[in-house]
Backbone as JSON Lines, residues from 0, in Angstrom:
{"i":0,"aa":"X","n":[31.17,19.34,14.61],"ca":[30.27,19.36,13.48],"c":[30.0,17.94,12.98]}
{"i":1,"aa":"X","n":[31.06,17.15,12.82],"ca":[30.88,15.77,12.36],"c":[30.07,14.97,13.36]}
{"i":2,"aa":"X","n":[30.31,15.22,14.66],"ca":[29.58,14.51,15.7],"c":[28.09,14.83,15.62]}
{"i":3,"aa":"X","n":[27.76,16.1,15.42],"ca":[26.36,16.5,15.31],"c":[25.7,15.85,14.1]}
{"i":4,"aa":"X","n":[26.42,15.78,13.01],"ca":[25.89,15.14,11.81],"c":[25.63,13.66,12.05]}
{"i":5,"aa":"X","n":[26.59,12.99,12.69],"ca":[26.44,11.56,12.98],"c":[25.27,11.31,13.92]}
{"i":6,"aa":"X","n":[25.12,12.15,14.94],"ca":[24.0,12.01,15.87],"c":[22.68,12.23,15.15]}
{"i":7,"aa":"X","n":[22.63,13.25,14.29],"ca":[21.41,13.53,13.53],"c":[21.02,12.38,12.63]}
{"i":8,"aa":"X","n":[21.98,11.84,11.92],"ca":[21.71,10.7,11.04],"c":[21.28,9.49,11.86]}
{"i":9,"aa":"X","n":[21.93,9.27,12.99],"ca":[21.58,8.15,13.86],"c":[20.16,8.26,14.39]}
{"i":10,"aa":"X","n":[19.77,9.47,14.8],"ca":[18.4,9.67,15.3],"c":[17.38,9.48,14.18]}
{"i":11,"aa":"X","n":[17.7,9.94,12.99],"ca":[16.81,9.76,11.85],"c":[16.58,8.28,11.57]}
{"i":12,"aa":"X","n":[17.61,7.48,11.7],"ca":[17.5,6.05,11.44],"c":[16.61,5.36,12.46]}
{"i":13,"aa":"X","n":[16.45,5.95,13.63],"ca":[15.62,5.34,14.66],"c":[14.13,5.63,14.47]}
{"i":14,"aa":"X","n":[13.81,6.59,13.64],"ca":[12.4,6.9,13.41],"c":[11.71,5.72,12.75]}
{"i":15,"aa":"X","n":[10.47,5.41,13.16],"ca":[9.79,4.28,12.54],"c":[9.46,4.58,11.09]}
{"i":16,"aa":"X","n":[9.57,3.56,10.29],"ca":[9.21,3.7,8.88],"c":[7.69,3.73,8.79]}
{"i":17,"aa":"X","n":[7.16,4.75,8.17],"ca":[5.71,4.86,8.07],"c":[5.3,4.62,6.62]}
{"i":18,"aa":"X","n":[4.12,4.09,6.48],"ca":[3.56,3.84,5.16],"c":[2.24,4.58,5.12]}
{"i":19,"aa":"X","n":[2.03,5.31,4.09],"ca":[0.8,6.06,3.95],"c":[-0.04,5.47,2.83]}
{"i":20,"aa":"X","n":[-1.34,5.6,2.99],"ca":[-2.24,5.18,1.93],"c":[-2.63,6.39,1.1]}
{"i":21,"aa":"X","n":[-1.75,7.38,1.01],"ca":[-2.04,8.69,0.45],"c":[-2.33,8.76,-1.03]}
{"i":22,"aa":"X","n":[-3.1,7.9,-1.58],"ca":[-3.48,7.99,-2.99],"c":[-4.91,8.49,-3.11]}
{"i":23,"aa":"X","n":[-5.47,8.35,-4.29],"ca":[-6.85,8.76,-4.59],"c":[-7.73,7.52,-4.54]}
{"i":24,"aa":"X","n":[-8.51,7.35,-3.46],"ca":[-9.31,6.13,-3.33],"c":[-10.37,5.98,-4.43]}
{"i":25,"aa":"X","n":[-10.92,7.09,-4.91],"ca":[-11.93,6.99,-5.98],"c":[-11.3,6.42,-7.25]}
{"i":26,"aa":"X","n":[-10.1,6.89,-7.58],"ca":[-9.39,6.35,-8.75],"c":[-9.0,4.89,-8.5]}
{"i":27,"aa":"X","n":[-8.58,4.58,-7.26],"ca":[-8.23,3.21,-6.91],"c":[-9.39,2.25,-7.11]}
{"i":28,"aa":"X","n":[-10.58,2.71,-6.76],"ca":[-11.77,1.87,-6.94],"c":[-12.0,1.57,-8.42]}
{"i":29,"aa":"X","n":[-11.82,2.57,-9.26],"ca":[-11.97,2.35,-10.7],"c":[-10.88,1.42,-11.23]}
{"i":30,"aa":"X","n":[-9.64,1.6,-10.76],"ca":[-8.54,0.74,-11.18],"c":[-8.75,-0.71,-10.77]}
{"i":31,"aa":"X","n":[-9.48,-0.92,-9.7],"ca":[-9.67,-2.27,-9.17],"c":[-10.36,-3.19,-10.18]}
{"i":32,"aa":"X","n":[-10.98,-2.64,-11.19],"ca":[-11.64,-3.49,-12.19],"c":[-10.66,-4.47,-12.83]}
{"i":33,"aa":"X","n":[-9.38,-4.1,-12.93],"ca":[-8.4,-5.04,-13.49],"c":[-8.17,-6.21,-12.53]}
{"i":34,"aa":"X","n":[-8.3,-5.96,-11.24],"ca":[-8.13,-7.03,-10.25],"c":[-9.31,-8.01,-10.31]}
{"i":35,"aa":"X","n":[-10.47,-7.49,-10.67],"ca":[-11.68,-8.31,-10.72],"c":[-11.62,-9.34,-11.85]}
{"i":36,"aa":"X","n":[-10.64,-9.24,-12.73],"ca":[-10.47,-10.25,-13.76],"c":[-10.08,-11.59,-13.15]}
{"i":37,"aa":"X","n":[-9.44,-11.55,-11.95],"ca":[-8.97,-12.78,-11.3],"c":[-9.71,-13.11,-10.02]}
{"i":38,"aa":"X","n":[-10.19,-12.12,-9.29],"ca":[-10.84,-12.38,-8.0],"c":[-11.78,-11.24,-7.65]}
{"i":39,"aa":"X","n":[-12.69,-11.52,-6.74],"ca":[-13.6,-10.5,-6.23],"c":[-13.06,-9.87,-4.96]}
{"i":40,"aa":"X","n":[-13.91,-9.14,-4.27],"ca":[-13.49,-8.45,-3.05],"c":[-13.53,-9.36,-1.82]}
{"i":41,"aa":"X","n":[-13.9,-10.6,-2.0],"ca":[-13.96,-11.52,-0.85],"c":[-12.59,-11.75,-0.21]}
{"i":42,"aa":"X","n":[-11.53,-11.48,-0.94],"ca":[-10.18,-11.65,-0.39],"c":[-9.84,-10.61,0.66]}
{"i":43,"aa":"X","n":[-10.6,-9.54,0.73],"ca":[-10.26,-8.42,1.6],"c":[-10.98,-8.48,2.96]}
{"i":44,"aa":"X","n":[-11.83,-9.45,3.15],"ca":[-12.59,-9.53,4.4],"c":[-12.35,-10.87,5.07]}
{"i":45,"aa":"X","n":[-12.47,-10.9,6.4],"ca":[-12.3,-12.19,7.09],"c":[-13.34,-13.19,6.58]}
{"i":46,"aa":"X","n":[-13.06,-14.44,6.55],"ca":[-11.88,-15.12,7.06],"c":[-10.76,-15.27,6.03]}
{"i":47,"aa":"X","n":[-10.95,-14.79,4.8],"ca":[-9.93,-14.97,3.76],"c":[-8.83,-13.93,3.8]}
{"i":48,"aa":"X","n":[-9.03,-12.86,4.55],"ca":[-8.03,-11.78,4.63],"c":[-6.73,-12.31,5.22]}
{"i":49,"aa":"X","n":[-5.62,-12.0,4.56],"ca":[-4.31,-12.42,5.05],"c":[-3.38,-11.23,5.33]}
{"i":50,"aa":"X","n":[-3.68,-10.08,4.78],"ca":[-2.86,-8.89,4.96],"c":[-3.13,-8.31,6.35]}
{"i":51,"aa":"X","n":[-2.05,-7.99,7.08],"ca":[-2.21,-7.55,8.47],"c":[-1.67,-6.15,8.76]}
{"i":52,"aa":"X","n":[-1.18,-5.45,7.73],"ca":[-0.67,-4.1,7.96],"c":[-0.73,-3.32,6.65]}
{"i":53,"aa":"X","n":[-0.65,-2.0,6.78],"ca":[-0.66,-1.15,5.6],"c":[0.57,-1.42,4.73]}
{"i":54,"aa":"X","n":[1.7,-1.64,5.38],"ca":[2.93,-1.95,4.64],"c":[2.78,-3.25,3.85]}
{"i":55,"aa":"X","n":[2.17,-4.26,4.46],"ca":[1.96,-5.54,3.78],"c":[0.95,-5.38,2.64]}
{"i":56,"aa":"X","n":[-0.06,-4.54,2.84],"ca":[-1.04,-4.29,1.78],"c":[-0.35,-3.68,0.56]}
{"i":57,"aa":"X","n":[0.48,-2.66,0.8],"ca":[1.21,-2.03,-0.32],"c":[2.1,-3.05,-1.02]}
{"i":58,"aa":"X","n":[2.78,-3.89,-0.25],"ca":[3.67,-4.9,-0.82],"c":[2.88,-5.86,-1.72]}
{"i":59,"aa":"X","n":[1.7,-6.28,-1.28],"ca":[0.88,-7.19,-2.09],"c":[0.38,-6.52,-3.36]}
{"i":60,"aa":"X","n":[-0.08,-5.28,-3.25],"ca":[-0.55,-4.57,-4.45],"c":[0.6,-4.41,-5.44]}
{"i":61,"aa":"X","n":[1.78,-4.05,-4.94],"ca":[2.95,-3.93,-5.83],"c":[3.3,-5.26,-6.47]}
{"i":62,"aa":"X","n":[3.25,-6.33,-5.69],"ca":[3.6,-7.65,-6.21],"c":[2.67,-8.07,-7.33]}
{"i":63,"aa":"X","n":[1.38,-7.94,-7.11],"ca":[0.44,-8.34,-8.15],"c":[0.41,-7.34,-9.29]}
{"i":64,"aa":"X","n":[0.75,-6.08,-9.02],"ca":[0.81,-5.07,-10.07],"c":[1.88,-5.35,-11.09]}
{"i":65,"aa":"X","n":[2.89,-6.12,-10.68],"ca":[3.96,-6.49,-11.62],"c":[3.48,-7.5,-12.66]}
{"i":66,"aa":"X","n":[2.35,-8.16,-12.42],"ca":[1.83,-9.17,-13.35],"c":[1.18,-8.54,-14.58]}
{"i":67,"aa":"X","n":[0.79,-7.27,-14.48],"ca":[0.09,-6.63,-15.58],"c":[1.07,-6.07,-16.59]}
{"i":68,"aa":"X","n":[0.61,-5.96,-17.81],"ca":[1.42,-5.39,-18.86],"c":[0.6,-4.29,-19.52]}
{"i":69,"aa":"X","n":[0.89,-3.04,-19.28],"ca":[2.04,-2.55,-18.51],"c":[1.8,-2.7,-17.01]}
{"i":70,"aa":"X","n":[2.92,-2.71,-16.28],"ca":[2.86,-2.81,-14.82],"c":[2.1,-1.64,-14.25]}
{"i":71,"aa":"X","n":[1.57,-1.82,-13.04],"ca":[0.94,-0.7,-12.35],"c":[1.99,0.34,-12.01]}
{"i":72,"aa":"X","n":[1.67,1.58,-12.21],"ca":[2.58,2.67,-11.86],"c":[2.55,2.88,-10.34]}
{"i":73,"aa":"X","n":[3.49,3.69,-9.85],"ca":[3.5,4.02,-8.44],"c":[2.19,4.69,-8.05]}
{"i":74,"aa":"X","n":[1.69,5.58,-8.91],"ca":[0.42,6.26,-8.63],"c":[-0.74,5.26,-8.6]}
{"i":75,"aa":"X","n":[-0.74,4.29,-9.52],"ca":[-1.78,3.26,-9.51],"c":[-1.76,2.49,-8.19]}
{"i":76,"aa":"X","n":[-0.56,2.12,-7.74],"ca":[-0.42,1.38,-6.47],"c":[-0.93,2.24,-5.32]}
{"i":77,"aa":"X","n":[-0.52,3.51,-5.29],"ca":[-0.97,4.42,-4.22],"c":[-2.49,4.5,-4.19]}
{"i":78,"aa":"X","n":[-3.09,4.63,-5.36],"ca":[-4.55,4.78,-5.44],"c":[-5.26,3.5,-5.03]}
{"i":79,"aa":"X","n":[-4.78,2.36,-5.48],"ca":[-5.39,1.1,-5.09],"c":[-5.27,0.85,-3.58]}
{"i":80,"aa":"X","n":[-4.1,1.12,-3.03],"ca":[-3.9,0.94,-1.59],"c":[-4.83,1.87,-0.81]}
{"i":81,"aa":"X","n":[-4.96,3.11,-1.27],"ca":[-5.85,4.06,-0.59],"c":[-7.28,3.56,-0.59]}
{"i":82,"aa":"X","n":[-7.76,3.05,-1.71],"ca":[-9.13,2.55,-1.77],"c":[-9.31,1.28,-0.93]}
{"i":83,"aa":"X","n":[-8.4,0.32,-1.08],"ca":[-8.51,-0.92,-0.31],"c":[-8.47,-0.64,1.19]}
{"i":84,"aa":"X","n":[-7.61,0.27,1.59],"ca":[-7.51,0.58,3.01],"c":[-8.76,1.32,3.51]}
{"i":85,"aa":"X","n":[-9.24,2.24,2.73],"ca":[-10.43,3.0,3.13],"c":[-11.67,2.12,3.25]}
{"i":86,"aa":"X","n":[-11.86,1.24,2.27],"ca":[-13.11,0.49,2.21],"c":[-13.06,-0.88,2.86]}
{"i":87,"aa":"X","n":[-11.86,-1.44,3.08],"ca":[-11.79,-2.79,3.61],"c":[-10.9,-2.92,4.86]}
{"i":88,"aa":"X","n":[-9.66,-2.5,4.75],"ca":[-8.69,-2.82,5.81],"c":[-8.71,-1.85,6.98]}
{"i":89,"aa":"X","n":[-8.79,-0.57,6.7],"ca":[-8.87,0.47,7.72],"c":[-7.66,0.5,8.66]}
{"i":90,"aa":"X","n":[-6.47,0.28,8.1],"ca":[-5.24,0.38,8.88],"c":[-4.96,1.86,9.14]}
{"i":91,"aa":"X","n":[-4.42,2.2,10.32],"ca":[-4.05,3.6,10.56],"c":[-2.9,3.99,9.64]}
{"i":92,"aa":"X","n":[-2.87,5.23,9.27],"ca":[-1.76,5.67,8.44],"c":[-2.14,6.78,7.6]}
């Protein structure tokens, strides 16, 4: 029994970590107005684009979301990532 549990946990650890853009893109687009206080959408398209994965996109949205008072909620981050990915980045996920 313990061996089966250890094998199961070990196999679970080998699964790739996935990141989903599973928020509400329409709400994310509306939320983006707070981002427009500092920059436009030119950051999301080449040649200025620096984000190369959905995971990195979420990390950047979370990082900049900490600058706001109040901070962006998890739902806000999910929605912004969903919109940015749908309209600009198009990462699978």
